[in-house]
C-alpha positions as CSV (number, residue, x, y, z in Angstrom):
1,M,26.9,102.6,12.9
2,A,29.2,99.5,13.2
3,E,31.9,101.4,11.3
4,L,31.5,104.4,13.7
5,A,31.8,102.2,16.7
6,I,34.9,100.6,15.4
7,V,36.5,104.0,14.8
8,V,35.5,105.2,18.3
9,G,36.9,102.0,19.8
10,I,40.3,102.5,18.0
11,I,40.4,106.2,19.2
12,A,39.8,105.1,22.8
13,L,42.6,102.5,22.5
14,I,45.0,105.1,21.2
15,L,44.1,107.7,23.9
16,A,44.4,104.9,26.6
17,A,47.9,104.1,25.2
18,I,48.9,107.8,25.3
19,W,47.7,108.3,28.8
20,A,49.6,105.1,29.9
21,A,52.8,106.4,28.3
22,V,52.5,109.8,29.9
23,A,51.8,108.3,33.3
24,Q,55.0,106.0,32.9
25,V,57.1,108.9,31.9
26,T,55.7,111.0,34.9
27,Q,56.5,108.2,37.3
28,S,60.0,107.7,36.0
29,N,60.7,111.4,36.4
30,Q,59.4,111.3,39.9
31,I,61.7,108.4,40.8
32,R,64.7,110.1,39.3
33,R,63.9,113.3,41.2
34,A,63.5,111.5,44.5
35,Q,66.8,109.7,44.0
36,Q,68.6,113.0,43.5
37,E,66.8,114.7,46.5
38,L,67.6,111.7,48.8
39,A,71.3,111.8,47.8
40,V,71.5,115.5,48.4
41,I,69.6,115.4,51.8
42,A,71.7,112.4,53.1
43,Q,75.1,114.1,52.1
44,N,74.1,117.3,53.7
45,V,73.0,115.7,56.9
46,R,75.9,113.5,57.2
47,S,78.2,116.6,56.7
48,A,76.4,118.7,59.2
49,F,76.4,116.0,62.0
50,A,79.7,114.0,61.2
51,D,81.4,115.4,64.3
52,Q,78.4,115.5,66.6
53,P,76.1,112.4,66.0
54,G,74.8,113.0,69.6
55,A,72.9,116.1,68.4
56,I,70.3,113.9,66.8
57,G,67.7,112.5,69.2
58,A,65.4,109.5,68.5
59,R,62.1,110.4,66.9
60,V,62.7,114.1,67.3
61,N,61.3,115.8,64.2
62,L,64.4,117.7,62.7
63,T,62.7,118.8,59.5
64,T,62.3,122.5,60.3
65,A,65.7,122.9,62.0
66,L,67.4,121.2,59.1
67,D,65.5,123.2,56.6
68,K,66.8,126.3,58.2
69,M,70.3,124.8,57.8
70,R,69.6,124.5,54.1
71,V,69.8,120.8,54.1
72,F,66.9,120.3,51.6
73,P,66.9,121.4,48.0
74,T,64.8,124.6,48.0
75,D,62.5,123.5,45.2
76,M,61.2,120.9,47.7
77,R,59.9,123.7,49.9
78,K,56.2,124.9,49.9
79,N,57.8,128.3,49.5
80,P,61.2,128.1,48.0
81,G,62.3,131.4,49.8
82,T,61.1,130.3,53.2
83,A,62.5,127.6,55.5
84,S,59.3,126.6,57.1
85,G,59.9,122.9,57.3
86,I,57.0,122.1,55.0
87,L,58.6,120.1,52.2
88,F,57.1,118.0,49.4
89,A,58.0,114.8,47.7
90,P,58.0,114.9,43.9
91,W,54.6,113.2,43.6
92,S,52.5,115.0,46.3
93,Q,52.1,118.5,47.6
94,Q,49.4,117.1,50.2
95,L,49.6,118.7,53.6
96,I,49.3,116.2,56.5
97,T,47.5,116.9,59.9
98,L,48.3,114.4,62.6
99,S,45.7,112.9,64.8
100,S,48.1,113.5,67.8
101,P,51.1,115.6,68.2
102,D,54.5,114.3,67.1
103,G,57.6,114.3,69.5
104,E,58.1,118.0,68.9
105,G,54.4,118.8,69.8
106,N,53.4,119.5,66.3
107,S,50.1,118.3,64.8
108,G,50.6,120.0,61.4
109,P,50.1,120.9,58.8
110,L,53.3,118.9,57.8
111,G,54.6,118.2,54.3
112,T,55.2,114.9,52.8
113,V,58.9,114.8,53.6
114,Q,60.1,114.5,57.2
115,I,63.4,113.7,58.8
116,F,64.2,112.5,62.4
117,G,66.9,110.7,64.4
118,S,66.6,107.0,64.6
119,Q,68.4,103.7,65.1
120,C,70.0,102.1,62.2
121,S,67.3,99.7,61.3
122,C,63.5,99.3,60.7
123,T,63.0,99.1,64.4
124,A,59.9,97.2,65.9
125,G,57.9,99.4,68.1
126,Y,58.2,102.6,66.1
127,G,54.8,102.1,64.7
128,S,53.7,105.3,62.9
129,E,55.8,107.7,61.1
130,Y,55.9,110.2,63.9
131,G,55.4,109.1,67.5
132,T,57.0,110.7,70.6
133,A,60.7,111.6,71.1
134,N,63.0,109.3,73.0
135,P,66.2,110.6,74.7
136,G,69.7,109.5,73.8
137,A,72.1,110.0,70.9
138,Q,71.3,108.2,67.7
139,P,73.7,106.8,65.1
140,C,71.3,107.2,62.3
141,F,68.6,109.5,60.8
142,T,65.6,108.6,58.8
143,I,64.1,110.3,55.8
144,M,60.4,109.7,55.3
145,M,58.5,110.4,52.0
146,A,54.6,109.9,52.3
147,E,51.7,109.6,50.0
148,V,53.3,107.1,47.8
149,I,51.0,105.1,45.6
150,P,51.5,101.3,45.5
151,P,53.0,101.1,41.9
152,L,55.4,103.9,42.6
153,C,56.2,102.4,46.1
154,A,57.9,99.3,44.7
155,Q,59.7,101.0,41.8
156,L,60.9,103.7,44.1
157,A,62.2,101.3,46.8
158,I,64.1,99.3,44.1
159,A,65.5,102.3,42.3
160,T,66.8,104.1,45.4
161,S,68.4,101.0,46.8
162,Q,70.7,100.4,43.9
163,N,73.5,102.6,45.4
164,S,74.0,101.7,49.1
165,S,77.0,104.1,49.3
166,G,76.5,107.4,51.3
167,G,75.6,105.6,54.5
168,L,72.3,103.9,53.4
169,A,71.6,101.4,56.2
170,A,67.9,100.3,55.4
171,I,64.8,101.0,53.4
172,C,61.6,100.4,55.2
173,S,57.9,100.4,54.3
174,R,57.2,101.5,57.8
175,L,59.3,101.8,61.0
176,D,57.8,98.7,62.6
177,A,60.1,95.8,61.6
178,H,59.1,95.9,58.0
179,P,62.4,96.3,56.1
180,L,62.5,96.1,52.4
181,G,66.2,95.8,52.7
182,T,69.1,96.4,55.0
183,A,72.8,96.8,54.6
184,A,73.4,94.6,57.7
185,A,71.5,91.6,56.2
186,G,72.9,92.1,52.8
187,T,69.5,92.7,51.4
188,L,70.2,95.9,49.5
189,P,69.4,96.4,46.7
190,V,65.8,95.7,47.4
191,S,64.5,92.7,45.4
192,A,61.4,93.0,43.1
193,A,59.7,90.3,45.0
194,T,60.2,92.0,48.4
195,A,59.1,95.4,47.1
196,A,56.0,93.9,45.6
197,T,55.1,92.2,48.8
198,E,55.6,95.1,51.1
199,C,54.0,97.6,48.8
200,T,50.8,95.6,48.4
201,S,50.5,94.1,51.9
202,S,47.0,94.2,53.3
203,A,48.6,95.6,56.4
204,Y,48.7,99.0,54.4
205,T,45.8,98.8,52.2
206,S,43.1,98.0,54.9
207,G,40.5,97.7,52.2
208,A,40.7,101.4,51.5
209,P,40.6,102.7,47.8
210,G,43.5,105.0,46.8
211,V,45.8,103.8,49.5
212,R,49.0,105.7,50.1
213,Y,52.2,104.5,51.6
214,S,55.1,105.9,53.4
215,L,58.7,104.8,52.7
216,F,61.6,105.4,55.0
217,W,65.4,105.6,54.0
218,V,67.6,105.1,57.1
219,Y,71.2,106.5,56.9
220,Q,74.2,106.2,59.2
221,I,75.6,109.5,60.3
222,K,79.1,108.0,60.1
223,D,80.1,105.0,58.2
224,T,80.8,101.9,60.3
225,P,84.6,101.4,60.5
């Protein structure tokens, strides 16, 4: 019996190691894909609005309109052949229903990827991911990816901040003065210490198991002269 217990224990250790390796490969692939998607989306939006930055309004949810303009890779869509504005991050196909309508009057279902006009920072007072629309032309736009688990949150923030070209102005753990890094402050790329703090903060866990985060990438429509 002792020998059998030892064998079972060894098998359990081997299986645990295999699952850990598979999880790491999956997470690496998700990060790589998110990097590629963000680069494509940012480039397409900047090209579309380069001559008319005033067309982007603050907190106006532009996801559906931009999907119809083919800004997003089609494999991000719920249905690749339909520009419905329901788009998914590489790690989640979770549909989101809002407790109150966003600035466009939508309460869902929404995908885990959203985009809206914004200021060029993690602006205090934005609060949640959605909120209500504010008038006025905006010099930046924000891409949100939701349903990020804590370990992925930190690694994703660090990886996607390595190349600040393409108009990247800030990466935020929420649009309420919680920057992981900003171009203006010279804190891009995001440091491991900052990512670890922001992605494990009690402000986001609230004691809830299986907590999910949202990350925000803020891009300038035009580069600052």
